[in-house]
N, C-alpha and C positions, 0 to 999 in steps of 0.2 A: 556543590555538585562535583567538585574535583577531588573529593576525599575518597575514603575506602568505600567498598561496595555497600557496607552497612550504613555508613554516613550518607552516602549518595542516596540510597533508598529512603532513609529517614527524612532527608531534606526535601525530596520530591513529595513525600507523603504530607509533610507539614505545609508545604507551599500550595499544594493542590487539594488538601483535605480529602484525599483519596485513600480508602482503606482497602488494600488488596492483599490476598494471601500470598505468602512466599512459597512457591513451589520450586521448580528448577531455576526459575528466575522471577523477579518481581514483574508485575504486569506493565510497569512503565520503564523500569531499569532492566534491560535484558541481559547484558553480560559485558565484561571487560576483558580485553586482551592486553597483556603486558609483555611484549617481546622487546622491551626497551628498559632503560633505567627508570626506576620508580619516580625519579625526580622529573622525568620528561612530562610535559603538559599533555594530558589525554586529549585525543580527538573525540569530540562529542558528535555522534551520528544519530540522527532521528530517522526512524523507519515508519512509514505510513501503517496504521493499524488495520491491515486487511486480513491478517491471520491471528489466531490466538497466540499469546506470548510464548507458550511452549513450542508451538509449530514455527513461529518466527525465529526463535532462538536456533532451532535446528536448521532452518533454511539459511540463515545469514551468518552462521559461525564461520564458514569458509571465507566469506568476504571480509569479515572482521579480522580474522587471523592474517590474511594476506595483506590487508591495509597496514596492520601493525608491523609486519615484517618489512614492507616496502618503505614505510615512513619512519621506521625505527622509533616508534612512540606508542604508548598505550592507546587503545581504541575502546570507547565505551558506547554501547548501543542503548538507545532509549526509544520508547514508543509513547502512545497517548491513549486515553480511553475512547476517543472518537475522532472523527476527521476534523471537526471544527477546532477542537483543542489542539490537535496536531498542527493544523494550519497556523493558528495564532502563535503557537510556540515557535514554529519555523520562521514566520514573518517577524516575530519579536526578537529573533536572534539568539534563541536558546540553544541552537545546534550549530556546530561548525559546518556540518554537511547534512543535508536532509534528502531522503529519497521520497519524492512526492508524486502524486498523480499529475499527469501532464497539465490538466486545466488549473489545478491549484498551484502548480509550479509557475505557470504563466501569471496567475494572479499575484503570487508572491514576488515575481519579477517586476510587475507593474507597480504594486503597492509598496513593496519594501526593498526593492533593489537587489534581491537575491540573484545570484549569477548561475546560469545554466552551465553544468560541467560535463555531464555524460548521460547517455540514455541507452536503454536496451533496444535491440532490433532483432527480428522484424516486429511489426505491430502485433498486438494481441487482438482478441475478439471477445465478445460477450457470448455466453452459452446459456441456453434455456434448458434446464434440467428437470426431469420428472423421475418418479420412482420406476424401477425396472419393470414392475408389473402394471404400471399405470396404463389406462386406456387412452391417455392423451397422446396423439400422434403428430399433430400439426398445430399451427398458431390458432386456428379457428376453434380448436378444442379447448382453449383456455378460457373461453367465455364462461363467466360465473365461477371460475376456479380461483383459489387462494394463491397469491403470488408472494414468495419470500424474496426480499431484496436486501442488499447491504446498506450501509450508511447513505442517507439521502444526499450527501455531498459527493459520493463516489461517482466517477465518470461513468462507470457501467450502469449505475442507477439512472442517471440522466439519459443515457442512451437507451436504456430499457423503456423508459417512459415514451421516448420518441418512437421506438420500435413498436410498442403496443398500440400507440395512436395510429400508426400506419396500417395496422391490422384491423382498425375499427374498434379497438379495445381501449377503455379508459381506466387507468389505475384508480381505485377508490370508487369507481362507478360500476360498470358491468364486469369489472375484474377486481375482486376484493383484495386488499393488501393484507397478507397474513401478518407481516411484521417487517420492520427494518432491523436487520441484525448487524452487530458490530463487525463480525468476522464472516468471511466467505464460507468457511467450513461450518459455521453455525447455521447459515442459510441452507446449506446442503443437508445438514443433519435434520433440520425441520421437515424436509421432504421425506427423508428416510423414516422419520418417526411418525409421519402422517399428520404433522401439524401445518403443513402447507402442501398444495398440489403441485407446485412448480417453484423453482428458484432460478433467478437470473443473476449470474455472477461472471467474473472475468476468467478467461481461459488460463492465464498464468497461475493464479493461486489454485485453481482446480487441478492443474497438472502436478502440484506438489502434495496433494492430499493422499492419505493412505490408500493402497489399492482396494481394500475392502469398502471404503467409502465411494471411490470412483465407480466400482463395479456394481454398487447398489442403485445407481441412477443411470439414465441414458439421456443423450442430447436429442432434443426435438426441434431445435432452431438455433440460429446464430444471429448476432446483431451486426455483423460486418466488422471491419478492422477499426481498431482504436489505438492511439499512441500509447506507448508504455510509460512506466514511471521514469521520472527525471531526477538525477542527482543535482541538487542546488546548493551552492556555497553561500555561506554567510558573507554579506557585503563588507564586513569589517576585516575579512582576511585580505592579505596583500595579494597582488597579482601573482607573485612568485608562489605563494601558498596555494592559490587556486590552481595554478599550472601544475604544481606537484601532485595535488589531489587528482587532477585529470590524468596525469601520467600513471598514477597508481591504479586508477580504475580501468584505464585502457589496457595497461599491462595485465591486469587480472583477467580480462577477457581474451587478450591476444596470446599471452605467453604461458600462463599458468595452467597446468593440468587440472588443478583443483577448480580454477575458474571455468575451464571448459565444461567440467562436470556440473558446476553450478548453473551455467547457462543452459545446458541440455536438460536439466531438471525442470526448468521453467519453459522449455521449448524456445529459448532464445538462441541466436546465432552469434551475437557479438555485442560489445559495448562501444558506442561511438559518441563523438561530440554532437550535441543537439544543434539543429540548424535554426536560424532566425525565423525562417518561413514556417517551420513546424511549430515553433512556439506561438507565433502569431495566429496560426490556424486554430488555436484553442481559445481565442478571444471570446467567442460567443458562449462557450461553456464556462469560462472564467467569470463572465458577467452573471450567468445563471447561478453559479456557486455563491457569488457575492450577495445576490438577492436572497438566496436561501439563508445565508448566515445572518443577514440583518434581521431576520425574523426570529432568531434564537436568542435566549439569554446567554450572556458570556459565561461559559462553564469554568473558566480558569479561577 
């Protein structure tokens, strides 16, 4: 996994038996930045698969480049085909640094000793989206309508189930599930194409979607605030290495003009160290995620 781009992609394909088309990037291997000597050991960064690989590459190139400059070493970005695979790889130590949903970050902290490093602020929310011309105006109008969601392990999906239940709506009961989509933009596209009546996704990925996609839908509800993704360090890294990663991430948010542009794109304001209380607040959702994963076959 430390070789050339071609070697890296080939190794990932062989290990995972995943056949993915090579476009601007591979679906699991996103990109490598080499602002340092080729002999320097690359920093392997895992990114939660909440956007398509092409969109993710575009979104995270600034972060990748700034990390490579700050750390003076190559940085390679990876993702995974789904949330469970991403979690297992993160907890299994395949990444030096992993950007994880807050509840999966907490689970990885408990189960595998991953170290919280940094987190975006302020909190995001979940948004309920319908087509521009839809007659759906409020939550009660969703009765009997097809709902598109993202991965069943996503925090926004768990929160969506809670939100629907509070409205007297039961997913898979009086509200049919259109599908669980891997990517947020795919769920929105299902609404645009008429394959779903509504989609519930996170506000941060929605903010990065092309204007024509955002303008084709409208918001009819929100789920309330949710914690943002958390950067988690491999427990095999030294305290000095973790501290250096934290400085690089905080510097990206505080000092870099590119970083400020990145944060604005996602509607974030800053990158800060996560607090212990915020991590512990995710315990109930971490437990739910664990219960969901135990019902799945291991995809690795």
